[in-house]
PQR file of N, CA, C, O and H, with PARSE charges and radii, in Angstrom:
ATOM      1  N   MET A   1       1.733   1.066 -13.387 -0.4000 1.5000
ATOM      2  CA  MET A   1       1.777   2.610 -13.766 -0.0000 2.0000
ATOM      3  C   MET A   1       2.001   3.491 -12.638  0.5500 1.7000
ATOM      4  O   MET A   1       1.352   3.350 -11.601 -0.5500 1.4000
ATOM      5  N   ASN A   2       2.718   4.225 -12.751 -0.4000 1.5000
ATOM      6  CA  ASN A   2       3.080   5.171 -11.652 -0.0000 2.0000
ATOM      7  C   ASN A   2       2.352   6.423 -11.810  0.5500 1.7000
ATOM      8  O   ASN A   2       2.541   7.135 -12.796 -0.5500 1.4000
ATOM      9  H   ASN A   2       3.245   4.339 -13.593  0.4000 1.0000
ATOM     10  N   HIS A   3       1.505   6.736 -10.861 -0.4000 1.5000
ATOM     11  CA  HIS A   3       0.612   7.892 -10.965 -0.0000 2.0000
ATOM     12  C   HIS A   3       1.210   8.948  -9.884  0.5500 1.7000
ATOM     13  O   HIS A   3       2.123   8.540  -9.165 -0.5500 1.4000
ATOM     14  H   HIS A   3       1.352   6.158 -10.060  0.4000 1.0000
ATOM     15  N   SER A   4       0.783  10.180  -9.740 -0.4000 1.5000
ATOM     16  CA  SER A   4       1.179  11.102  -8.709 -0.0000 2.0000
ATOM     17  C   SER A   4      -0.172  11.663  -8.158  0.5500 1.7000
ATOM     18  O   SER A   4      -1.200  11.822  -8.816 -0.5500 1.4000
ATOM     19  H   SER A   4       0.041  10.511 -10.324  0.4000 1.0000
ATOM     20  N   ARG A   5       0.013  11.931  -6.846 -0.4000 1.5000
ATOM     21  CA  ARG A   5      -1.225  12.726  -6.153 -0.0000 2.0000
ATOM     22  C   ARG A   5      -0.537  13.850  -5.421  0.5500 1.7000
ATOM     23  O   ARG A   5       0.455  13.668  -4.717 -0.5500 1.4000
ATOM     24  H   ARG A   5       0.848  11.802  -6.311  0.4000 1.0000
ATOM     25  N   GLN A   6      -1.021  14.844  -5.589 -0.4000 1.5000
ATOM     26  CA  GLN A   6      -0.504  16.096  -4.888 -0.0000 2.0000
ATOM     27  C   GLN A   6       1.037  16.384  -4.958  0.5500 1.7000
ATOM     28  O   GLN A   6       1.595  16.992  -4.044 -0.5500 1.4000
ATOM     29  H   GLN A   6      -1.828  14.992  -6.162  0.4000 1.0000
ATOM     30  N   GLY A   7       1.769  15.893  -6.165 -0.4000 1.5000
ATOM     31  CA  GLY A   7       3.039  16.063  -6.334 -0.0000 2.0000
ATOM     32  C   GLY A   7       3.808  15.007  -5.857  0.5500 1.7000
ATOM     33  O   GLY A   7       5.035  15.070  -5.928 -0.5500 1.4000
ATOM     34  H   GLY A   7       1.316  15.399  -6.907  0.4000 1.0000
ATOM     35  N   GLN A   8       3.225  14.022  -5.368 -0.4000 1.5000
ATOM     36  CA  GLN A   8       4.073  12.895  -4.694 -0.0000 2.0000
ATOM     37  C   GLN A   8       3.805  11.619  -5.627  0.5500 1.7000
ATOM     38  O   GLN A   8       2.636  11.403  -5.945 -0.5500 1.4000
ATOM     39  H   GLN A   8       2.228  13.971  -5.310  0.4000 1.0000
ATOM     40  N   ALA A   9       4.664  10.886  -6.018 -0.4000 1.5000
ATOM     41  CA  ALA A   9       4.523   9.658  -6.777 -0.0000 2.0000
ATOM     42  C   ALA A   9       4.077   8.601  -5.920  0.5500 1.7000
ATOM     43  O   ALA A   9       4.530   8.336  -4.806 -0.5500 1.4000
ATOM     44  H   ALA A   9       5.614  11.061  -5.759  0.4000 1.0000
ATOM     45  N   VAL A  10       3.042   7.951  -6.602 -0.4000 1.5000
ATOM     46  CA  VAL A  10       2.287   6.686  -5.666 -0.0000 2.0000
ATOM     47  C   VAL A  10       3.220   5.553  -5.768  0.5500 1.7000
ATOM     48  O   VAL A  10       4.246   5.565  -6.447 -0.5500 1.4000
ATOM     49  H   VAL A  10       2.674   8.166  -7.506  0.4000 1.0000
ATOM     50  N   CYS A  11       2.856   4.705  -5.146 -0.4000 1.5000
ATOM     51  CA  CYS A  11       3.578   3.349  -5.052 -0.0000 2.0000
ATOM     52  C   CYS A  11       3.505   2.747  -6.342  0.5500 1.7000
ATOM     53  O   CYS A  11       2.482   2.875  -7.015 -0.5500 1.4000
ATOM     54  H   CYS A  11       2.022   4.695  -4.594  0.4000 1.0000
ATOM     55  N   ILE A  12       4.586   2.040  -6.793 -0.4000 1.5000
ATOM     56  CA  ILE A  12       4.782   1.375  -8.116 -0.0000 2.0000
ATOM     57  C   ILE A  12       3.614   0.153  -8.197  0.5500 1.7000
ATOM     58  O   ILE A  12       3.153  -0.219  -9.277 -0.5500 1.4000
ATOM     59  H   ILE A  12       5.417   1.937  -6.247  0.4000 1.0000
ATOM     60  N   TYR A  13       3.252  -0.351  -7.043 -0.4000 1.5000
ATOM     61  CA  TYR A  13       2.500  -1.351  -7.011 -0.0000 2.0000
ATOM     62  C   TYR A  13       0.940  -1.167  -6.682  0.5500 1.7000
ATOM     63  O   TYR A  13       0.150  -2.081  -6.445 -0.5500 1.4000
ATOM     64  H   TYR A  13       3.626  -0.049  -6.166  0.4000 1.0000
ATOM     65  N   MET A  14       0.669   0.177  -6.717 -0.4000 1.5000
ATOM     66  CA  MET A  14      -0.685   0.564  -6.176 -0.0000 2.0000
ATOM     67  C   MET A  14      -1.849   0.005  -7.143  0.5500 1.7000
ATOM     68  O   MET A  14      -2.943  -0.223  -6.626 -0.5500 1.4000
ATOM     69  H   MET A  14       1.311   0.919  -6.910  0.4000 1.0000
ATOM     70  N   ASP A  15      -1.687  -0.200  -8.361 -0.4000 1.5000
ATOM     71  CA  ASP A  15      -2.644  -0.626  -9.370 -0.0000 2.0000
ATOM     72  C   ASP A  15      -2.993  -2.030  -9.113  0.5500 1.7000
ATOM     73  O   ASP A  15      -4.073  -2.522  -9.440 -0.5500 1.4000
ATOM     74  H   ASP A  15      -0.798  -0.015  -8.781  0.4000 1.0000
ATOM     75  N   GLU A  16      -1.853  -2.787  -8.395 -0.4000 1.5000
ATOM     76  CA  GLU A  16      -2.074  -4.318  -8.301 -0.0000 2.0000
ATOM     77  C   GLU A  16      -2.357  -4.691  -6.847  0.5500 1.7000
ATOM     78  O   GLU A  16      -2.848  -5.795  -6.607 -0.5500 1.4000
ATOM     79  H   GLU A  16      -0.975  -2.387  -8.129  0.4000 1.0000
ATOM     80  N   CYS A  17      -2.098  -3.899  -5.941 -0.4000 1.5000
ATOM     81  CA  CYS A  17      -1.962  -4.028  -4.625 -0.0000 2.0000
ATOM     82  C   CYS A  17      -3.583  -4.203  -4.114  0.5500 1.7000
ATOM     83  O   CYS A  17      -4.364  -3.297  -4.405 -0.5500 1.4000
ATOM     84  H   CYS A  17      -1.699  -3.003  -6.136  0.4000 1.0000
ATOM     85  N   GLN A  18      -4.032  -5.295  -3.405 -0.4000 1.5000
ATOM     86  CA  GLN A  18      -5.287  -5.444  -2.965 -0.0000 2.0000
ATOM     87  C   GLN A  18      -5.487  -4.949  -1.586  0.5500 1.7000
ATOM     88  O   GLN A  18      -6.301  -5.516  -0.857 -0.5500 1.4000
ATOM     89  H   GLN A  18      -3.397  -6.030  -3.169  0.4000 1.0000
ATOM     90  N   LEU A  19      -4.910  -4.089  -1.238 -0.4000 1.5000
ATOM     91  CA  LEU A  19      -5.124  -3.347   0.106 -0.0000 2.0000
ATOM     92  C   LEU A  19      -6.361  -2.711   0.121  0.5500 1.7000
ATOM     93  O   LEU A  19      -7.034  -2.917   1.131 -0.5500 1.4000
ATOM     94  H   LEU A  19      -4.248  -3.628  -1.830  0.4000 1.0000
ATOM     95  N   GLY A  20      -6.893  -1.907  -0.839 -0.4000 1.5000
ATOM     96  CA  GLY A  20      -8.113  -1.207  -0.761 -0.0000 2.0000
ATOM     97  C   GLY A  20      -9.297  -2.104  -1.027  0.5500 1.7000
ATOM     98  O   GLY A  20     -10.440  -1.754  -0.735 -0.5500 1.4000
ATOM     99  H   GLY A  20      -6.347  -1.740  -1.660  0.4000 1.0000
ATOM    100  N   ALA A  21      -8.998  -3.318  -1.611 -0.4000 1.5000
ATOM    101  CA  ALA A  21     -10.127  -4.197  -1.631 -0.0000 2.0000
ATOM    102  C   ALA A  21     -10.425  -4.944  -0.189  0.5500 1.7000
ATOM    103  O   ALA A  21     -11.465  -5.573   0.007 -0.5500 1.4000
ATOM    104  H   ALA A  21      -8.069  -3.602  -1.849  0.4000 1.0000
ATOM    105  N   ARG A  22      -9.563  -4.821   0.624 -0.4000 1.5000
ATOM    106  CA  ARG A  22      -9.822  -5.574   2.014 -0.0000 2.0000
ATOM    107  C   ARG A  22     -10.803  -4.703   2.731  0.5500 1.7000
ATOM    108  O   ARG A  22     -11.507  -5.256   3.576 -0.5500 1.4000
ATOM    109  H   ARG A  22      -8.719  -4.310   0.465  0.4000 1.0000
ATOM    110  N   PHE A  23     -10.968  -3.309   2.500 -0.4000 1.5000
ATOM    111  CA  PHE A  23     -11.686  -2.594   3.370 -0.0000 2.0000
ATOM    112  C   PHE A  23     -13.163  -2.085   2.793  0.5500 1.7000
ATOM    113  O   PHE A  23     -13.245  -1.658   1.642 -0.5500 1.4000
ATOM    114  H   PHE A  23     -10.396  -2.860   1.813  0.4000 1.0000
ATOM    115  N   VAL A  24     -14.237  -2.152   3.603 -0.4000 1.5000
ATOM    116  CA  VAL A  24     -15.485  -1.684   3.077 -0.0000 2.0000
ATOM    117  C   VAL A  24     -15.776  -0.291   3.665  0.5500 1.7000
ATOM    118  O   VAL A  24     -16.780   0.316   3.293 -0.5500 1.4000
ATOM    119  H   VAL A  24     -14.170  -2.499   4.539  0.4000 1.0000
ATOM    120  N   THR A  25     -15.071   0.150   4.423 -0.4000 1.5000
ATOM    121  CA  THR A  25     -15.180   1.456   5.001 -0.0000 2.0000
ATOM    122  C   THR A  25     -14.147   2.361   4.525  0.5500 1.7000
ATOM    123  O   THR A  25     -13.297   1.895   3.766 -0.5500 1.4000
ATOM    124  H   THR A  25     -14.255  -0.343   4.725  0.4000 1.0000
ATOM    125  N   ASN A  26     -14.094   3.617   4.866 -0.4000 1.5000
ATOM    126  CA  ASN A  26     -13.206   4.732   4.506 -0.0000 2.0000
ATOM    127  C   ASN A  26     -11.823   4.548   5.099  0.5500 1.7000
ATOM    128  O   ASN A  26     -10.875   5.261   4.769 -0.5500 1.4000
ATOM    129  H   ASN A  26     -14.784   3.995   5.482  0.4000 1.0000
ATOM    130  N   SER A  27     -11.738   3.536   6.014 -0.4000 1.5000
ATOM    131  CA  SER A  27     -10.285   3.540   6.577 -0.0000 2.0000
ATOM    132  C   SER A  27      -9.278   3.345   5.608  0.5500 1.7000
ATOM    133  O   SER A  27      -8.142   3.806   5.718 -0.5500 1.4000
ATOM    134  H   SER A  27     -12.508   2.957   6.282  0.4000 1.0000
ATOM    135  N   LYS A  28      -9.769   2.523   4.459 -0.4000 1.5000
ATOM    136  CA  LYS A  28      -8.704   2.455   3.388 -0.0000 2.0000
ATOM    137  C   LYS A  28      -7.940   3.697   3.003  0.5500 1.7000
ATOM    138  O   LYS A  28      -6.744   3.694   2.712 -0.5500 1.4000
ATOM    139  H   LYS A  28     -10.692   2.149   4.370  0.4000 1.0000
ATOM    140  N   PHE A  29      -8.770   4.830   3.022 -0.4000 1.5000
ATOM    141  CA  PHE A  29      -8.085   6.019   2.556 -0.0000 2.0000
ATOM    142  C   PHE A  29      -7.017   6.539   3.543  0.5500 1.7000
ATOM    143  O   PHE A  29      -6.207   7.355   3.104 -0.5500 1.4000
ATOM    144  H   PHE A  29      -9.742   4.833   3.258  0.4000 1.0000
ATOM    145  N   PHE A  30      -6.943   6.187   4.704 -0.4000 1.5000
ATOM    146  CA  PHE A  30      -5.863   6.453   5.651 -0.0000 2.0000
ATOM    147  C   PHE A  30      -4.716   5.726   5.269  0.5500 1.7000
ATOM    148  O   PHE A  30      -3.635   6.301   5.138 -0.5500 1.4000
ATOM    149  H   PHE A  30      -7.601   5.523   5.061  0.4000 1.0000
ATOM    150  N   TRP A  31      -4.861   4.419   5.064 -0.4000 1.5000
ATOM    151  CA  TRP A  31      -3.692   3.480   4.662 -0.0000 2.0000
ATOM    152  C   TRP A  31      -3.023   4.013   3.325  0.5500 1.7000
ATOM    153  O   TRP A  31      -1.809   4.174   3.198 -0.5500 1.4000
ATOM    154  H   TRP A  31      -5.739   3.952   5.170  0.4000 1.0000
ATOM    155  N   ILE A  32      -4.058   4.288   2.257 -0.4000 1.5000
ATOM    156  CA  ILE A  32      -3.644   4.791   0.930 -0.0000 2.0000
ATOM    157  C   ILE A  32      -2.837   6.200   1.049  0.5500 1.7000
ATOM    158  O   ILE A  32      -1.806   6.389   0.405 -0.5500 1.4000
ATOM    159  H   ILE A  32      -5.043   4.157   2.360  0.4000 1.0000
ATOM    160  N   ALA A  33      -3.360   7.115   1.875 -0.4000 1.5000
ATOM    161  CA  ALA A  33      -2.718   8.434   2.002 -0.0000 2.0000
ATOM    162  C   ALA A  33      -1.366   8.230   2.465  0.5500 1.7000
ATOM    163  O   ALA A  33      -0.431   8.695   1.814 -0.5500 1.4000
ATOM    164  H   ALA A  33      -4.198   6.961   2.399  0.4000 1.0000
ATOM    165  N   LYS A  34      -1.161   7.525   3.612 -0.4000 1.5000
ATOM    166  CA  LYS A  34       0.171   7.437   4.212 -0.0000 2.0000
ATOM    167  C   LYS A  34       0.958   6.491   3.567  0.5500 1.7000
ATOM    168  O   LYS A  34       2.118   6.892   3.468 -0.5500 1.4000
ATOM    169  H   LYS A  34      -1.921   7.147   4.141  0.4000 1.0000
ATOM    170  N   TYR A  35       0.755   5.281   3.045 -0.4000 1.5000
ATOM    171  CA  TYR A  35       1.566   4.338   2.645 -0.0000 2.0000
ATOM    172  C   TYR A  35       1.618   4.317   1.014  0.5500 1.7000
ATOM    173  O   TYR A  35       2.694   4.263   0.418 -0.5500 1.4000
ATOM    174  H   TYR A  35      -0.187   4.955   3.126  0.4000 1.0000
ATOM    175  N   CYS A  36       0.515   4.359   0.431 -0.4000 1.5000
ATOM    176  CA  CYS A  36       0.386   4.266  -1.055 -0.0000 2.0000
ATOM    177  C   CYS A  36       0.833   5.492  -1.760  0.5500 1.7000
ATOM    178  O   CYS A  36       1.566   5.388  -2.743 -0.5500 1.4000
ATOM    179  H   CYS A  36      -0.359   4.403   0.916  0.4000 1.0000
ATOM    180  N   ALA A  37       0.457   6.594  -1.343 -0.4000 1.5000
ATOM    181  CA  ALA A  37       0.704   7.828  -1.947 -0.0000 2.0000
ATOM    182  C   ALA A  37       1.143   8.909  -0.990  0.5500 1.7000
ATOM    183  O   ALA A  37       0.801  10.088  -1.082 -0.5500 1.4000
ATOM    184  H   ALA A  37      -0.138   6.678  -0.544  0.4000 1.0000
ATOM    185  N   GLY A  38       1.984   8.366   0.000 -0.4000 1.5000
ATOM    186  CA  GLY A  38       2.391   9.257   1.028 -0.0000 2.0000
ATOM    187  C   GLY A  38       3.944   8.998   1.260  0.5500 1.7000
ATOM    188  O   GLY A  38       4.655   8.370   0.476 -0.5500 1.4000
ATOM    189  H   GLY A  38       2.261   7.408   0.075  0.4000 1.0000
ATOM    190  N   ASP A  39       4.377   9.593   2.494 -0.4000 1.5000
ATOM    191  CA  ASP A  39       5.806   9.385   2.676 -0.0000 2.0000
ATOM    192  C   ASP A  39       6.247   8.191   3.336  0.5500 1.7000
ATOM    193  O   ASP A  39       7.427   8.007   3.633 -0.5500 1.4000
ATOM    194  H   ASP A  39       3.799  10.103   3.131  0.4000 1.0000
ATOM    195  N   LYS A  40       5.234   7.295   3.596 -0.4000 1.5000
ATOM    196  CA  LYS A  40       5.755   5.930   4.189 -0.0000 2.0000
ATOM    197  C   LYS A  40       5.858   4.911   3.239  0.5500 1.7000
ATOM    198  O   LYS A  40       5.822   3.757   3.667 -0.5500 1.4000
ATOM    199  H   LYS A  40       4.275   7.444   3.355  0.4000 1.0000
ATOM    200  N   GLN A  41       5.998   5.124   1.868 -0.4000 1.5000
ATOM    201  CA  GLN A  41       6.161   4.176   1.035 -0.0000 2.0000
ATOM    202  C   GLN A  41       7.262   3.204   1.172  0.5500 1.7000
ATOM    203  O   GLN A  41       7.079   1.995   1.030 -0.5500 1.4000
ATOM    204  H   GLN A  41       6.028   6.061   1.520  0.4000 1.0000
ATOM    205  N   SER A  42       8.459   3.757   1.460 -0.4000 1.5000
ATOM    206  CA  SER A  42       9.576   2.970   1.636 -0.0000 2.0000
ATOM    207  C   SER A  42       9.488   1.907   2.863  0.5500 1.7000
ATOM    208  O   SER A  42      10.260   0.949   2.902 -0.5500 1.4000
ATOM    209  H   SER A  42       8.608   4.739   1.575  0.4000 1.0000
ATOM    210  N   VAL A  43       8.601   2.108   3.763 -0.4000 1.5000
ATOM    211  CA  VAL A  43       8.512   1.418   5.084 -0.0000 2.0000
ATOM    212  C   VAL A  43       7.249   0.441   4.919  0.5500 1.7000
ATOM    213  O   VAL A  43       7.019  -0.370   5.815 -0.5500 1.4000
ATOM    214  H   VAL A  43       7.974   2.886   3.731  0.4000 1.0000
ATOM    215  N   CYS A  44       6.512   0.501   3.901 -0.4000 1.5000
ATOM    216  CA  CYS A  44       5.421  -0.320   3.614 -0.0000 2.0000
ATOM    217  C   CYS A  44       5.853  -1.770   3.561  0.5500 1.7000
ATOM    218  O   CYS A  44       6.601  -2.169   2.669 -0.5500 1.4000
ATOM    219  H   CYS A  44       6.698   1.160   3.172  0.4000 1.0000
ATOM    220  N   LYS A  45       5.347  -2.623   4.589 -0.4000 1.5000
ATOM    221  CA  LYS A  45       5.424  -4.066   4.590 -0.0000 2.0000
ATOM    222  C   LYS A  45       5.032  -4.704   3.251  0.5500 1.7000
ATOM    223  O   LYS A  45       5.854  -5.460   2.732 -0.5500 1.4000
ATOM    224  H   LYS A  45       4.739  -2.299   5.314  0.4000 1.0000
ATOM    225  N   ARG A  46       3.851  -4.477   2.633 -0.4000 1.5000
ATOM    226  CA  ARG A  46       3.260  -5.045   1.716 -0.0000 2.0000
ATOM    227  C   ARG A  46       4.196  -4.780   0.478  0.5500 1.7000
ATOM    228  O   ARG A  46       4.381  -5.639  -0.384 -0.5500 1.4000
ATOM    229  H   ARG A  46       3.183  -3.863   3.055  0.4000 1.0000
ATOM    230  N   ARG A  47       4.774  -3.531   0.450 -0.4000 1.5000
ATOM    231  CA  ARG A  47       5.783  -3.219  -0.693 -0.0000 2.0000
ATOM    232  C   ARG A  47       7.118  -4.153  -0.626  0.5500 1.7000
ATOM    233  O   ARG A  47       7.676  -4.722  -1.565 -0.5500 1.4000
ATOM    234  H   ARG A  47       4.624  -2.833   1.150  0.4000 1.0000
ATOM    235  N   ASN A  48       7.475  -4.145   0.780 -0.4000 1.5000
ATOM    236  CA  ASN A  48       8.625  -4.953   1.076 -0.0000 2.0000
ATOM    237  C   ASN A  48       8.570  -6.301   0.630  0.5500 1.7000
ATOM    238  O   ASN A  48       9.540  -6.785   0.046 -0.5500 1.4000
ATOM    239  H   ASN A  48       7.022  -3.682   1.542  0.4000 1.0000
ATOM    240  N   TYR A  49       7.507  -6.978   0.849 -0.4000 1.5000
ATOM    241  CA  TYR A  49       7.246  -8.357   0.292 -0.0000 2.0000
ATOM    242  C   TYR A  49       7.371  -8.378  -1.150  0.5500 1.7000
ATOM    243  O   TYR A  49       8.041  -9.232  -1.731 -0.5500 1.4000
ATOM    244  H   TYR A  49       6.719  -6.585   1.323  0.4000 1.0000
ATOM    245  N   ARG A  50       6.694  -7.390  -1.779 -0.4000 1.5000
ATOM    246  CA  ARG A  50       6.720  -7.373  -3.312 -0.0000 2.0000
ATOM    247  C   ARG A  50       8.291  -7.200  -3.901  0.5500 1.7000
ATOM    248  O   ARG A  50       8.758  -7.896  -4.803 -0.5500 1.4000
ATOM    249  H   ARG A  50       6.150  -6.696  -1.307  0.4000 1.0000
ATOM    250  N   ASP A  51       8.930  -6.228  -3.267 -0.4000 1.5000
ATOM    251  CA  ASP A  51      10.316  -6.017  -3.560 -0.0000 2.0000
ATOM    252  C   ASP A  51      11.219  -7.254  -3.573  0.5500 1.7000
ATOM    253  O   ASP A  51      12.134  -7.437  -4.376 -0.5500 1.4000
ATOM    254  H   ASP A  51       8.550  -5.663  -2.535  0.4000 1.0000
ATOM    255  N   CYS A  52      10.822  -8.146  -2.508 -0.4000 1.5000
ATOM    256  CA  CYS A  52      11.654  -9.285  -2.350 -0.0000 2.0000
ATOM    257  C   CYS A  52      11.198 -10.568  -3.078  0.5500 1.7000
ATOM    258  O   CYS A  52      11.795 -11.643  -3.027 -0.5500 1.4000
ATOM    259  H   CYS A  52      10.079  -7.997  -1.855  0.4000 1.0000
ATOM    260  N   GLY A  53      10.013 -10.306  -3.792 -0.4000 1.5000
ATOM    261  CA  GLY A  53       9.646 -11.301  -4.788 -0.0000 2.0000
ATOM    262  C   GLY A  53       8.694 -12.170  -4.074  0.5500 1.7000
ATOM    263  O   GLY A  53       8.310 -13.241  -4.543 -0.5500 1.4000
ATOM    264  H   GLY A  53       9.527  -9.433  -3.834  0.4000 1.0000
ATOM    265  N   GLY A  54       8.284 -11.662  -2.842 -0.4000 1.5000
ATOM    266  CA  GLY A  54       7.324 -12.740  -1.977 -0.0000 2.0000
ATOM    267  C   GLY A  54       5.867 -12.345  -2.314  0.5500 1.7000
ATOM    268  O   GLY A  54       5.552 -11.268  -2.820 -0.5500 1.4000
ATOM    269  H   GLY A  54       8.595 -10.792  -2.460  0.4000 1.0000
ATOM    270  N   GLN A  55       5.112 -13.224  -2.015 -0.4000 1.5000
ATOM    271  CA  GLN A  55       3.591 -13.100  -2.056 -0.0000 2.0000
ATOM    272  C   GLN A  55       3.095 -12.372  -0.902  0.5500 1.7000
ATOM    273  O   GLN A  55       3.318 -12.821   0.222 -0.5500 1.4000
ATOM    274  H   GLN A  55       5.368 -14.099  -1.604  0.4000 1.0000
ATOM    275  N   VAL A  56       2.409 -11.237  -1.073 -0.4000 1.5000
ATOM    276  CA  VAL A  56       1.843 -10.479  -0.220 -0.0000 2.0000
ATOM    277  C   VAL A  56       0.751 -11.170   0.586  0.5500 1.7000
ATOM    278  O   VAL A  56      -0.236 -11.514  -0.064 -0.5500 1.4000
ATOM    279  H   VAL A  56       2.228 -10.872  -1.986  0.4000 1.0000
ATOM    280  N   PRO A  57       0.758 -11.420   1.839 -0.5600 1.5000
ATOM    281  CA  PRO A  57      -0.470 -11.985   2.527  0.2800 2.0000
ATOM    282  C   PRO A  57      -1.585 -11.028   2.502  0.5500 1.7000
ATOM    283  O   PRO A  57      -1.467  -9.838   2.795 -0.5500 1.4000
ATOM    284  N   ASP A  58      -2.745 -11.645   2.112 -0.4000 1.5000
ATOM    285  CA  ASP A  58      -3.853 -10.651   1.802 -0.0000 2.0000
ATOM    286  C   ASP A  58      -4.397  -9.730   3.123  0.5500 1.7000
ATOM    287  O   ASP A  58      -4.990  -8.658   3.005 -0.5500 1.4000
ATOM    288  H   ASP A  58      -2.840 -12.612   1.874  0.4000 1.0000
ATOM    289  N   ASN A  59      -4.113 -10.286   4.199 -0.4000 1.5000
ATOM    290  CA  ASN A  59      -4.383  -9.628   5.481 -0.0000 2.0000
ATOM    291  C   ASN A  59      -3.321  -8.739   6.080  0.5500 1.7000
ATOM    292  O   ASN A  59      -3.525  -8.220   7.177 -0.5500 1.4000
ATOM    293  H   ASN A  59      -3.631 -11.157   4.295  0.4000 1.0000
ATOM    294  N   LEU A  60      -2.119  -8.522   5.372 -0.4000 1.5000
ATOM    295  CA  LEU A  60      -1.156  -7.819   5.905 -0.0000 2.0000
ATOM    296  C   LEU A  60      -1.355  -6.372   5.704  0.5500 1.7000
ATOM    297  O   LEU A  60      -1.418  -6.006   4.530 -0.5500 1.4000
ATOM    298  H   LEU A  60      -1.953  -8.944   4.480  0.4000 1.0000
ATOM    299  N   LEU A  61      -1.472  -5.433   6.676 -0.4000 1.5000
ATOM    300  CA  LEU A  61      -1.472  -4.085   6.612 -0.0000 2.0000
ATOM    301  C   LEU A  61      -0.052  -3.421   6.201  0.5500 1.7000
ATOM    302  O   LEU A  61       0.981  -4.079   6.323 -0.5500 1.4000
ATOM    303  H   LEU A  61      -1.421  -5.730   7.630  0.4000 1.0000
ATOM    304  N   PRO A  62      -0.042  -2.297   5.785 -0.5600 1.5000
ATOM    305  CA  PRO A  62       1.263  -1.608   5.463  0.2800 2.0000
ATOM    306  C   PRO A  62       2.259  -1.547   6.483  0.5500 1.7000
ATOM    307  O   PRO A  62       3.465  -1.659   6.260 -0.5500 1.4000
ATOM    308  N   ASN A  63       1.652  -1.336   7.802 -0.4000 1.5000
ATOM    309  CA  ASN A  63       2.578  -1.266   8.906 -0.0000 2.0000
ATOM    310  C   ASN A  63       3.047  -2.519   9.501  0.5500 1.7000
ATOM    311  O   ASN A  63       3.698  -2.518  10.546 -0.5500 1.4000
ATOM    312  H   ASN A  63       0.673  -1.245   7.983  0.4000 1.0000
ATOM    313  N   GLY A  64       2.718  -3.651   8.831 -0.4000 1.5000
ATOM    314  CA  GLY A  64       3.031  -4.937   9.431 -0.0000 2.0000
ATOM    315  C   GLY A  64       2.092  -5.654  10.329  0.5500 1.7000
ATOM    316  O   GLY A  64       2.304  -6.810  10.696 -0.5500 1.4000
ATOM    317  H   GLY A  64       2.189  -3.651   7.983  0.4000 1.0000
ATOM    318  N   SER A  65       1.063  -4.970  10.679 -0.4000 1.5000
ATOM    319  CA  SER A  65      -0.023  -5.742  11.513 -0.0000 2.0000
ATOM    320  C   SER A  65      -0.818  -6.407  10.546  0.5500 1.7000
ATOM    321  O   SER A  65      -0.812  -6.032   9.374 -0.5500 1.4000
ATOM    322  H   SER A  65       0.890  -4.031  10.381  0.4000 1.0000
ATOM    323  N   PHE A  66      -1.509  -7.376  10.944 -0.4000 1.5000
ATOM    324  CA  PHE A  66      -2.459  -8.381  10.187 -0.0000 2.0000
ATOM    325  C   PHE A  66      -3.916  -8.102  10.721  0.5500 1.7000
ATOM    326  O   PHE A  66      -4.125  -7.788  11.893 -0.5500 1.4000
ATOM    327  H   PHE A  66      -1.514  -7.680  11.896  0.4000 1.0000
ATOM    328  N   LEU A  67      -4.800  -8.224   9.877 -0.4000 1.5000
ATOM    329  CA  LEU A  67      -6.251  -7.821  10.114 -0.0000 2.0000
ATOM    330  C   LEU A  67      -6.689  -9.186  10.831  0.5500 1.7000
ATOM    331  O   LEU A  67      -7.846  -9.334  11.223 -0.5500 1.4000
ATOM    332  H   LEU A  67      -4.630  -8.478   8.925  0.4000 1.0000
TER
END
């Protein structure tokens, strides 16, 4: 499902992405605001994996770093 936040469409994978589940602190909101619902959706490494049909590593951050 493709929602929108503040006029910007959110990532098409947001409902399925486990990014938010990896964090127990509010830091997940930074990643979500920038990559899932922000202007960095096209450079999200998690999305790039999905677009290419790959399985997203659980510990991959949107910027390509690993937890």
